[in-house]
C-alpha positions as CSV (number, residue, x, y, z in Angstrom):
1,M,123.0,74.8,139.0
2,K,122.2,78.4,139.9
3,R,125.4,79.5,138.1
4,L,124.5,77.5,135.0
5,I,121.0,79.2,134.9
6,E,122.7,82.6,135.2
7,I,125.1,81.8,132.4
8,C,122.2,80.6,130.2
9,L,120.1,83.7,130.9
10,F,123.1,85.9,130.1
11,A,123.6,84.1,126.8
12,I,119.9,84.5,126.0
13,I,120.0,88.2,126.7
14,C,123.2,88.6,124.6
15,L,121.7,86.6,121.7
16,T,118.5,88.6,121.9
17,G,120.5,91.8,121.8
18,L,122.4,90.5,118.7
19,K,119.2,89.6,117.0
20,A,117.7,93.1,117.7
21,Y,121.0,94.6,116.5
22,S,120.9,92.6,113.2
23,Q,117.5,94.1,112.4
24,T,118.4,97.7,113.0
25,T,117.2,100.1,110.4
26,G,119.7,100.9,107.7
27,T,121.9,97.9,108.1
28,A,122.6,95.6,105.2
29,E,120.9,92.7,107.2
30,F,117.7,94.8,107.7
31,K,117.4,95.7,104.0
32,H,118.2,92.2,102.9
33,E,115.6,90.6,105.2
34,F,112.9,93.0,104.1
35,L,113.6,92.6,100.4
36,R,113.8,88.8,100.9
37,Q,110.4,88.7,102.5
38,I,108.7,91.2,100.2
39,N,110.1,89.5,97.0
40,R,109.2,86.0,98.3
41,V,105.5,87.1,98.5
42,R,105.7,89.0,95.2
43,S,107.1,86.0,93.4
44,T,104.1,83.8,94.2
45,G,101.3,86.3,94.7
46,C,98.7,86.0,97.5
47,T,95.2,86.8,98.5
48,C,94.8,90.2,100.1
49,G,91.4,90.0,102.0
50,T,89.2,88.6,99.2
51,T,91.3,89.8,96.3
52,Y,93.8,87.6,94.7
53,M,96.9,89.6,93.8
54,P,99.0,87.9,91.1
55,P,102.8,87.6,91.2
56,A,104.7,90.9,90.7
57,P,108.3,91.7,89.7
58,P,110.8,91.9,92.5
59,M,111.4,95.2,94.3
60,V,114.7,96.8,94.8
61,W,115.8,99.0,97.7
62,N,115.7,102.8,97.3
63,D,117.7,105.0,99.6
64,N,115.5,108.0,99.1
65,L,112.4,106.0,100.0
66,E,114.3,104.7,103.1
67,K,115.2,108.3,104.0
68,A,111.5,109.2,103.8
69,A,110.5,106.2,105.9
70,K,113.2,106.9,108.5
71,G,112.0,110.5,108.9
72,H,108.4,109.5,109.3
73,A,109.1,106.7,111.8
74,W,111.3,109.0,113.8
75,D,108.7,111.8,113.7
76,M,105.9,109.5,114.8
77,S,108.0,108.0,117.6
78,N,109.3,111.3,118.9
79,N,105.9,113.1,118.7
80,N,103.8,110.1,119.9
81,Y,101.3,109.8,117.1
82,F,100.4,107.2,114.4
83,S,99.2,108.5,111.1
84,H,100.1,108.8,107.4
85,T,99.8,112.6,107.8
86,S,102.6,114.2,109.8
87,K,101.6,116.4,112.7
88,D,102.9,119.4,110.7
89,G,100.4,118.5,107.9
90,R,102.9,116.9,105.5
91,S,101.5,114.1,103.4
92,M,103.2,110.8,102.4
93,E,103.8,112.4,99.0
94,D,105.3,115.6,100.6
95,R,107.7,113.5,102.7
96,I,108.7,111.1,99.8
97,V,109.4,113.9,97.3
98,F,111.2,116.0,99.9
99,A,113.5,113.0,100.6
100,G,114.5,113.1,96.9
101,Y,112.2,110.6,95.3
102,I,111.1,112.9,92.5
103,F,108.7,112.4,89.6
104,N,110.0,115.1,87.3
105,G,111.4,113.5,84.1
106,F,109.6,110.2,84.4
107,K,106.7,108.9,82.3
108,S,104.8,107.6,85.3
109,F,105.1,107.9,89.1
110,A,103.4,105.9,91.8
111,I,103.9,105.9,95.6
112,G,102.4,104.2,98.6
113,E,103.0,103.7,102.3
114,N,102.4,101.1,104.9
115,I,102.8,102.0,108.6
116,A,102.5,99.9,111.7
117,F,103.1,100.2,115.4
118,G,104.0,97.8,118.2
119,Q,105.6,95.0,116.2
120,T,109.0,93.9,117.4
121,S,110.5,92.2,114.4
122,I,110.5,92.2,110.6
123,N,108.6,88.9,110.6
124,E,105.9,90.2,112.9
125,V,105.4,93.5,111.0
126,M,105.3,91.7,107.6
127,N,102.8,89.2,108.8
128,G,100.6,92.0,110.0
129,W,100.8,93.9,106.8
130,L,100.0,90.7,104.8
131,K,96.9,90.1,106.9
132,S,95.6,93.6,106.2
133,P,94.0,93.9,102.7
134,G,95.2,97.4,102.0
135,H,98.7,96.9,103.2
136,C,98.9,93.6,101.4
137,K,97.8,95.2,98.1
138,N,100.6,97.8,98.5
139,L,103.1,94.9,98.9
140,L,101.8,93.2,95.7
141,N,101.1,96.4,93.6
142,Q,102.6,95.9,90.2
143,Q,103.3,99.7,89.9
144,F,105.7,99.6,92.8
145,K,109.2,98.7,91.9
146,E,111.2,100.2,94.8
147,V,110.9,100.2,98.5
148,G,112.5,101.8,101.6
149,V,111.7,100.7,105.2
150,A,112.5,102.0,108.6
151,E,111.7,101.3,112.2
152,N,112.0,103.6,115.3
153,H,110.9,102.4,118.7
154,N,108.4,100.0,117.1
155,Y,107.0,102.5,114.7
156,W,107.4,101.0,111.2
157,V,107.2,102.8,107.9
158,Q,107.4,101.1,104.5
159,D,107.5,103.6,101.5
160,F,106.9,102.3,98.0
161,G,107.7,103.9,94.7
162,G,107.5,103.2,91.0
163,R,108.8,105.3,88.2
164,K,108.8,104.5,84.5
165,S,111.3,106.3,82.3
166,F,110.5,107.7,78.9
167,S,111.8,105.7,75.9
168,A,114.7,107.1,73.9
169,L,112.3,108.2,71.1
170,Q,110.0,109.9,73.6
171,Q,113.0,111.7,75.2
172,S,114.1,112.9,71.8
173,E,110.6,114.2,71.0
174,I,110.4,116.0,74.4
175,R,113.7,117.7,73.7
176,S,112.6,118.8,70.3
177,G,109.3,120.1,71.6
178,R,107.2,117.7,69.5
179,L,106.0,116.0,72.7
180,K,104.6,118.1,75.6
181,L,104.4,116.9,79.2
182,I,101.5,117.3,81.5
183,S,102.6,116.9,85.2
184,T,100.5,114.6,87.4
185,S,101.3,112.5,90.4
186,G,99.4,109.9,92.2
187,G,99.7,107.3,94.9
188,S,98.0,105.4,97.6
189,G,98.6,105.1,101.3
190,H,97.4,102.5,103.7
């Protein structure tokens, strides 16, 4: 009987290890599970606090946003802090643009960020974000079309982006000089 218990405990430990491995940042399984959960909520809409957020188009994964999220999760974990502002003063926008998610050449640009600490699974962190009105609104924000997520020692970062291209006619007018661009950027962080 003791041997059977030891075998069962060993199997549980192994399976737990496999589950943790399957949710490792950057793996196809990690990306797929996050997109599945995000897009399930976006397809139906939900109430964020007291505000109903209607359904939104599905998001797609963006490697540059993932790179920004990985860097911030790693930085928070290694420097023992929890904030949207890095200890060196970089903002969410600084980190996202530095990771290659640029706004130059796009008609509109929107970014946002969710962070969390202590959750041990994708389900747990998503449930927490959906229960927080600001985080929930980011998840349902119609402007956000792309996402990248990372986790490092239970520090979670979810970076959002949305860029809208100029139409072919607008691009032609920009090239000819008939249309002038004014550079602005904006975003929200929770």
